[in-house]
Biopython code that builds the backbone (N, CA, C, O; Angstrom):
import numpy as np
from Bio.PDB.StructureBuilder import StructureBuilder

atoms = [
    (1, "MET", "N", (-10.383, -9.319, -33.074)),
    (1, "MET", "CA", (-10.933, -9.033, -34.383)),
    (1, "MET", "C", (-9.834, -9.057, -35.446)),
    (1, "MET", "O", (-10.061, -9.492, -36.575)),
    (2, "ILE", "N", (-8.655, -8.593, -35.078)),
    (2, "ILE", "CA", (-7.563, -8.529, -36.054)),
    (2, "ILE", "C", (-6.977, -9.916, -36.307)),
    (2, "ILE", "O", (-6.563, -10.211, -37.428)),
    (3, "LEU", "N", (-6.936, -10.775, -35.281)),
    (3, "LEU", "CA", (-6.317, -12.096, -35.416)),
    (3, "LEU", "C", (-7.240, -13.142, -36.031)),
    (3, "LEU", "O", (-6.778, -14.238, -36.347)),
    (4, "ASN", "N", (-8.501, -12.853, -36.209)),
    (4, "ASN", "CA", (-9.462, -13.835, -36.703)),
    (4, "ASN", "C", (-9.061, -14.444, -38.052)),
    (4, "ASN", "O", (-9.177, -15.661, -38.193)),
    (5, "PRO", "N", (-8.601, -13.692, -39.042)),
    (5, "PRO", "CA", (-8.246, -14.341, -40.316)),
    (5, "PRO", "C", (-6.989, -15.204, -40.237)),
    (5, "PRO", "O", (-6.772, -16.048, -41.107)),
    (6, "TYR", "N", (-6.160, -15.010, -39.217)),
    (6, "TYR", "CA", (-4.871, -15.709, -39.151)),
    (6, "TYR", "C", (-4.861, -16.918, -38.221)),
    (6, "TYR", "O", (-3.839, -17.597, -38.119)),
    (7, "THR", "N", (-5.961, -17.204, -37.547)),
    (7, "THR", "CA", (-5.987, -18.333, -36.618)),
    (7, "THR", "C", (-7.288, -19.095, -36.760)),
    (7, "THR", "O", (-8.291, -18.556, -37.229)),
    (8, "GLU", "N", (-7.264, -20.345, -36.353)),
    (8, "GLU", "CA", (-8.481, -21.150, -36.346)),
    (8, "GLU", "C", (-9.041, -21.296, -34.934)),
    (8, "GLU", "O", (-10.061, -21.955, -34.735)),
    (9, "LEU", "N", (-8.379, -20.685, -33.956)),
    (9, "LEU", "CA", (-8.846, -20.751, -32.586)),
    (9, "LEU", "C", (-10.125, -19.937, -32.400)),
    (9, "LEU", "O", (-11.048, -20.368, -31.710)),
    (10, "PHE", "N", (-10.169, -18.773, -33.014)),
    (10, "PHE", "CA", (-11.343, -17.915, -32.952)),
    (10, "PHE", "C", (-11.993, -17.902, -34.327)),
    (10, "PHE", "O", (-11.365, -17.506, -35.309)),
    (11, "THR", "N", (-13.235, -18.330, -34.401)),
    (11, "THR", "CA", (-13.928, -18.315, -35.685)),
    (11, "THR", "C", (-15.249, -17.577, -35.519)),
    (11, "THR", "O", (-16.189, -18.092, -34.914)),
    (12, "PHE", "N", (-15.310, -16.371, -36.060)),
    (12, "PHE", "CA", (-16.523, -15.577, -36.068)),
    (12, "PHE", "C", (-16.424, -14.585, -37.217)),
    (12, "PHE", "O", (-15.342, -14.313, -37.736)),
    (13, "THR", "N", (-17.557, -14.062, -37.595)),
    (13, "THR", "CA", (-17.554, -13.078, -38.681)),
    (13, "THR", "C", (-17.132, -11.719, -38.133)),
    (13, "THR", "O", (-17.453, -11.364, -36.998)),
    (14, "VAL", "N", (-16.421, -10.982, -38.944)),
    (14, "VAL", "CA", (-15.951, -9.657, -38.546)),
    (14, "VAL", "C", (-17.054, -8.654, -38.879)),
    (14, "VAL", "O", (-17.345, -8.393, -40.046)),
    (15, "SER", "N", (-17.662, -8.097, -37.825)),
    (15, "SER", "CA", (-18.704, -7.092, -38.003)),
    (15, "SER", "C", (-18.682, -6.148, -36.809)),
    (15, "SER", "O", (-18.020, -6.419, -35.807)),
    (16, "TRP", "N", (-19.405, -5.043, -36.916)),
    (16, "TRP", "CA", (-19.468, -4.066, -35.835)),
    (16, "TRP", "C", (-20.164, -4.636, -34.610)),
    (16, "TRP", "O", (-19.800, -4.305, -33.482)),
    (17, "VAL", "N", (-21.156, -5.485, -34.818)),
    (17, "VAL", "CA", (-21.880, -6.093, -33.690)),
    (17, "VAL", "C", (-20.961, -7.020, -32.911)),
    (17, "VAL", "O", (-20.942, -6.990, -31.680)),
    (18, "ASN", "N", (-20.198, -7.844, -33.623)),
    (18, "ASN", "CA", (-19.263, -8.738, -32.946)),
    (18, "ASN", "C", (-18.155, -7.956, -32.237)),
    (18, "ASN", "O", (-17.711, -8.354, -31.160)),
    (19, "ALA", "N", (-17.710, -6.856, -32.827)),
    (19, "ALA", "CA", (-16.695, -6.024, -32.176)),
    (19, "ALA", "C", (-17.256, -5.442, -30.882)),
    (19, "ALA", "O", (-16.550, -5.411, -29.874)),
    (20, "LEU", "N", (-18.494, -4.985, -30.884)),
    (20, "LEU", "CA", (-19.121, -4.450, -29.682)),
    (20, "LEU", "C", (-19.309, -5.534, -28.617)),
    (20, "LEU", "O", (-19.046, -5.303, -27.437)),
    (21, "LEU", "N", (-19.761, -6.707, -29.037)),
    (21, "LEU", "CA", (-19.968, -7.807, -28.086)),
    (21, "LEU", "C", (-18.649, -8.292, -27.485)),
    (21, "LEU", "O", (-18.567, -8.521, -26.278)),
    (22, "LEU", "N", (-17.632, -8.448, -28.307)),
    (22, "LEU", "CA", (-16.336, -8.909, -27.797)),
    (22, "LEU", "C", (-15.681, -7.858, -26.912)),
    (22, "LEU", "O", (-15.024, -8.202, -25.930)),
    (23, "GLY", "N", (-15.849, -6.597, -27.241)),
    (23, "GLY", "CA", (-15.321, -5.530, -26.391)),
    (23, "GLY", "C", (-16.023, -5.489, -25.048)),
    (23, "GLY", "O", (-15.384, -5.290, -24.015)),
    (24, "SER", "N", (-17.341, -5.676, -25.057)),
    (24, "SER", "CA", (-18.105, -5.707, -23.800)),
    (24, "SER", "C", (-17.714, -6.908, -22.955)),
    (24, "SER", "O", (-17.570, -6.791, -21.738)),
    (25, "LEU", "N", (-17.542, -8.054, -23.583)),
    (25, "LEU", "CA", (-17.133, -9.259, -22.862)),
    (25, "LEU", "C", (-15.749, -9.086, -22.252)),
    (25, "LEU", "O", (-15.514, -9.498, -21.117)),
    (26, "SER", "N", (-14.843, -8.484, -22.991)),
    (26, "SER", "CA", (-13.500, -8.237, -22.481)),
    (26, "SER", "C", (-13.532, -7.275, -21.305)),
    (26, "SER", "O", (-12.842, -7.495, -20.310)),
    (27, "SER", "N", (-14.315, -6.222, -21.402)),
    (27, "SER", "CA", (-14.412, -5.246, -20.321)),
    (27, "SER", "C", (-15.034, -5.861, -19.074)),
    (27, "SER", "O", (-14.558, -5.619, -17.965)),
    (28, "ALA", "N", (-16.086, -6.649, -19.239)),
    (28, "ALA", "CA", (-16.745, -7.284, -18.095)),
    (28, "ALA", "C", (-15.816, -8.290, -17.415)),
    (28, "ALA", "O", (-15.796, -8.383, -16.188)),
    (29, "THR", "N", (-15.055, -9.034, -18.197)),
    (29, "THR", "CA", (-14.113, -9.992, -17.629)),
    (29, "THR", "C", (-13.019, -9.280, -16.844)),
    (29, "THR", "O", (-12.652, -9.721, -15.754)),
    (30, "SER", "N", (-12.501, -8.190, -17.384)),
    (30, "SER", "CA", (-11.470, -7.423, -16.678)),
    (30, "SER", "C", (-12.011, -6.833, -15.386)),
    (30, "SER", "O", (-11.322, -6.841, -14.366)),
    (31, "TYR", "N", (-13.236, -6.322, -15.416)),
    (31, "TYR", "CA", (-13.844, -5.748, -14.218)),
    (31, "TYR", "C", (-14.046, -6.817, -13.143)),
    (31, "TYR", "O", (-13.749, -6.581, -11.971)),
    (32, "ALA", "N", (-14.540, -7.973, -13.528)),
    (32, "ALA", "CA", (-14.764, -9.053, -12.565)),
    (32, "ALA", "C", (-13.455, -9.519, -11.947)),
    (32, "ALA", "O", (-13.393, -9.766, -10.743)),
    (33, "LEU", "N", (-12.421, -9.638, -12.746)),
    (33, "LEU", "CA", (-11.123, -10.063, -12.215)),
    (33, "LEU", "C", (-10.525, -9.000, -11.295)),
    (33, "LEU", "O", (-9.871, -9.338, -10.308)),
    (34, "CYS", "N", (-10.739, -7.726, -11.604)),
    (34, "CYS", "CA", (-10.242, -6.653, -10.730)),
    (34, "CYS", "C", (-10.982, -6.642, -9.396)),
    (34, "CYS", "O", (-10.404, -6.263, -8.378)),
    (35, "MET", "N", (-12.240, -7.046, -9.384)),
    (35, "MET", "CA", (-12.996, -7.097, -8.138)),
    (35, "MET", "C", (-12.558, -8.278, -7.269)),
    (35, "MET", "O", (-12.645, -8.212, -6.043)),
    (36, "VAL", "N", (-12.095, -9.341, -7.889)),
    (36, "VAL", "CA", (-11.707, -10.544, -7.149)),
    (36, "VAL", "C", (-10.237, -10.501, -6.738)),
    (36, "VAL", "O", (-9.892, -10.906, -5.628)),
    (37, "ILE", "N", (-9.377, -10.017, -7.622)),
    (37, "ILE", "CA", (-7.940, -10.015, -7.365)),
    (37, "ILE", "C", (-7.462, -8.568, -7.293)),
    (37, "ILE", "O", (-7.662, -7.792, -8.227)),
    (38, "SER", "N", (-6.827, -8.210, -6.172)),
    (38, "SER", "CA", (-6.303, -6.856, -6.023)),
    (38, "SER", "C", (-4.798, -6.921, -5.820)),
    (38, "SER", "O", (-4.183, -7.967, -6.028)),
    (39, "ASP", "N", (-4.200, -5.791, -5.409)),
    (39, "ASP", "CA", (-2.756, -5.760, -5.175)),
    (39, "ASP", "C", (-2.354, -6.659, -4.017)),
    (39, "ASP", "O", (-1.232, -7.164, -3.992)),
    (40, "GLY", "N", (-3.251, -6.867, -3.056)),
    (40, "GLY", "CA", (-2.956, -7.685, -1.897)),
    (40, "GLY", "C", (-3.254, -9.162, -2.097)),
    (40, "GLY", "O", (-3.021, -9.959, -1.189)),
    (41, "GLY", "N", (-3.758, -9.544, -3.252)),
    (41, "GLY", "CA", (-4.093, -10.942, -3.512)),
    (41, "GLY", "C", (-5.584, -11.118, -3.732)),
    (41, "GLY", "O", (-6.286, -10.173, -4.092)),
    (42, "ILE", "N", (-6.059, -12.325, -3.513)),
    (42, "ILE", "CA", (-7.474, -12.642, -3.726)),
    (42, "ILE", "C", (-8.294, -12.066, -2.585)),
    (42, "ILE", "O", (-7.959, -12.237, -1.413)),
    (43, "GLN", "N", (-9.368, -11.385, -2.941)),
    (43, "GLN", "CA", (-10.243, -10.780, -1.945)),
    (43, "GLN", "C", (-11.425, -11.704, -1.689)),
    (43, "GLN", "O", (-12.234, -11.954, -2.582)),
    (44, "LEU", "N", (-11.519, -12.206, -0.471)),
    (44, "LEU", "CA", (-12.659, -13.016, -0.075)),
    (44, "LEU", "C", (-13.341, -12.319, 1.088)),
    (44, "LEU", "O", (-12.717, -12.071, 2.119)),
    (45, "GLU", "N", (-14.601, -12.008, 0.931)),
    (45, "GLU", "CA", (-15.338, -11.323, 1.977)),
    (45, "GLU", "C", (-16.716, -11.946, 2.070)),
    (45, "GLU", "O", (-17.434, -12.059, 1.076)),
    (46, "HIS", "N", (-17.071, -12.346, 3.269)),
    (46, "HIS", "CA", (-18.375, -12.965, 3.504)),
    (46, "HIS", "C", (-19.178, -12.058, 4.421)),
    (46, "HIS", "O", (-18.757, -11.771, 5.541)),
    (47, "ARG", "N", (-20.320, -11.613, 3.955)),
    (47, "ARG", "CA", (-21.171, -10.750, 4.765)),
    (47, "ARG", "C", (-22.470, -11.460, 5.070)),
    (47, "ARG", "O", (-23.073, -12.089, 4.200)),
    (48, "THR", "N", (-22.891, -11.351, 6.314)),
    (48, "THR", "CA", (-24.192, -11.868, 6.689)),
    (48, "THR", "C", (-25.077, -10.697, 7.069)),
    (48, "THR", "O", (-24.583, -9.630, 7.433)),
    (49, "LYS", "N", (-26.360, -10.891, 6.987)),
    (49, "LYS", "CA", (-27.293, -9.800, 7.206)),
    (49, "LYS", "C", (-27.266, -9.299, 8.647)),
    (49, "LYS", "O", (-27.358, -8.091, 8.865)),
    (50, "GLY", "N", (-27.147, -10.166, 9.620)),
    (50, "GLY", "CA", (-27.193, -9.762, 11.016)),
    (50, "GLY", "C", (-25.841, -9.576, 11.667)),
    (50, "GLY", "O", (-25.756, -9.565, 12.895)),
    (51, "SER", "N", (-24.778, -9.429, 10.892)),
    (51, "SER", "CA", (-23.456, -9.366, 11.490)),
    (51, "SER", "C", (-23.078, -7.970, 11.982)),
    (51, "SER", "O", (-22.097, -7.830, 12.712)),
    (52, "LEU", "N", (-23.822, -6.944, 11.607)),
    (52, "LEU", "CA", (-23.487, -5.596, 12.046)),
    (52, "LEU", "C", (-24.047, -5.331, 13.436)),
    (52, "LEU", "O", (-25.155, -5.760, 13.758)),
    (53, "ASP", "N", (-23.277, -4.621, 14.261)),
    (53, "ASP", "CA", (-23.708, -4.271, 15.600)),
    (53, "ASP", "C", (-24.570, -3.018, 15.523)),
    (53, "ASP", "O", (-24.098, -1.961, 15.106)),
    (54, "ALA", "N", (-25.831, -3.134, 15.925)),
    (54, "ALA", "CA", (-26.756, -2.016, 15.819)),
    (54, "ALA", "C", (-26.602, -1.038, 16.977)),
    (54, "ALA", "O", (-27.002, 0.120, 16.851)),
    (55, "LYS", "N", (-26.039, -1.466, 18.093)),
    (55, "LYS", "CA", (-25.875, -0.601, 19.248)),
    (55, "LYS", "C", (-24.566, 0.179, 19.127)),
    (55, "LYS", "O", (-23.489, -0.402, 18.996)),
    (56, "VAL", "N", (-24.682, 1.512, 19.174)),
    (56, "VAL", "CA", (-23.515, 2.375, 19.010)),
    (56, "VAL", "C", (-23.413, 3.286, 20.217)),
    (56, "VAL", "O", (-24.404, 3.877, 20.644)),
    (57, "ASP", "N", (-22.214, 3.397, 20.764)),
    (57, "ASP", "CA", (-21.973, 4.283, 21.889)),
    (57, "ASP", "C", (-21.657, 5.675, 21.341)),
    (57, "ASP", "O", (-20.654, 5.856, 20.651)),
    (58, "VAL", "N", (-22.512, 6.659, 21.645)),
    (58, "VAL", "CA", (-22.339, 7.995, 21.084)),
    (58, "VAL", "C", (-21.752, 8.985, 22.082)),
    (58, "VAL", "O", (-21.579, 10.156, 21.744)),
    (59, "THR", "N", (-21.445, 8.557, 23.288)),
    (59, "THR", "CA", (-20.862, 9.477, 24.263)),
    (59, "THR", "C", (-19.381, 9.647, 23.979)),
    (59, "THR", "O", (-18.685, 8.662, 23.736)),
    (60, "PRO", "N", (-18.881, 10.890, 24.005)),
    (60, "PRO", "CA", (-17.459, 11.111, 23.734)),
    (60, "PRO", "C", (-16.599, 10.672, 24.926)),
    (60, "PRO", "O", (-17.012, 10.797, 26.078)),
    (61, "ARG", "N", (-15.420, 10.165, 24.638)),
    (61, "ARG", "CA", (-14.531, 9.690, 25.685)),
    (61, "ARG", "C", (-13.699, 10.838, 26.271)),
    (61, "ARG", "O", (-13.496, 10.888, 27.484)),
    (62, "ASN", "N", (-13.230, 11.733, 25.454)),
    (62, "ASN", "CA", (-12.407, 12.858, 25.916)),
    (62, "ASN", "C", (-13.097, 14.169, 25.536)),
    (62, "ASN", "O", (-13.691, 14.283, 24.464)),
    (63, "LYS", "N", (-13.012, 15.126, 26.405)),
    (63, "LYS", "CA", (-13.560, 16.435, 26.091)),
    (63, "LYS", "C", (-12.436, 17.277, 25.489)),
    (63, "LYS", "O", (-11.430, 17.546, 26.146)),
    (64, "LEU", "N", (-12.615, 17.683, 24.257)),
    (64, "LEU", "CA", (-11.578, 18.469, 23.610)),
    (64, "LEU", "C", (-11.582, 19.916, 24.094)),
    (64, "LEU", "O", (-10.524, 20.489, 24.353)),
    (65, "LEU", "N", (-12.751, 20.495, 24.214)),
    (65, "LEU", "CA", (-12.874, 21.890, 24.655)),
    (65, "LEU", "C", (-13.542, 21.915, 26.009)),
    (65, "LEU", "O", (-14.764, 21.801, 26.100)),
    (66, "SER", "N", (-12.775, 22.058, 27.042)),
    (66, "SER", "CA", (-13.378, 22.132, 28.381)),
    (66, "SER", "C", (-13.146, 23.538, 28.920)),
    (66, "SER", "O", (-12.060, 24.094, 28.757)),
    (67, "TRP", "N", (-14.161, 24.115, 29.561)),
    (67, "TRP", "CA", (-14.090, 25.479, 30.104)),
    (67, "TRP", "C", (-13.832, 25.438, 31.564)),
    (67, "TRP", "O", (-13.738, 26.485, 32.205)),
]
sb = StructureBuilder()
sb.init_structure("model")
sb.init_model(0)
sb.init_chain("A")
sb.init_seg("    ")
for serial, (resi, resn, name, xyz) in enumerate(atoms, 1):
    if name == "N":
        sb.init_residue(resn, " ", resi, " ")
    sb.init_atom(name, np.array(xyz, "f"), 0.0, 1.0, " ", f" {name:<3s}", serial, name[0])
structure = sb.get_structure()
């Protein structure tokens, strides 16, 4: 909003609506980039609906308190 009068790269009218829209666009872009790129690099994760194992073993392996 501040650089608009000094450059021809961005041409829009300075108003409260445009400030709100540009702020929302900036926030959404930052959020999307943070979801894709983290400290460890690019995050790629592919999930399929049937990839989870539905069978779970609930028996304990070691007895912590035995009498």
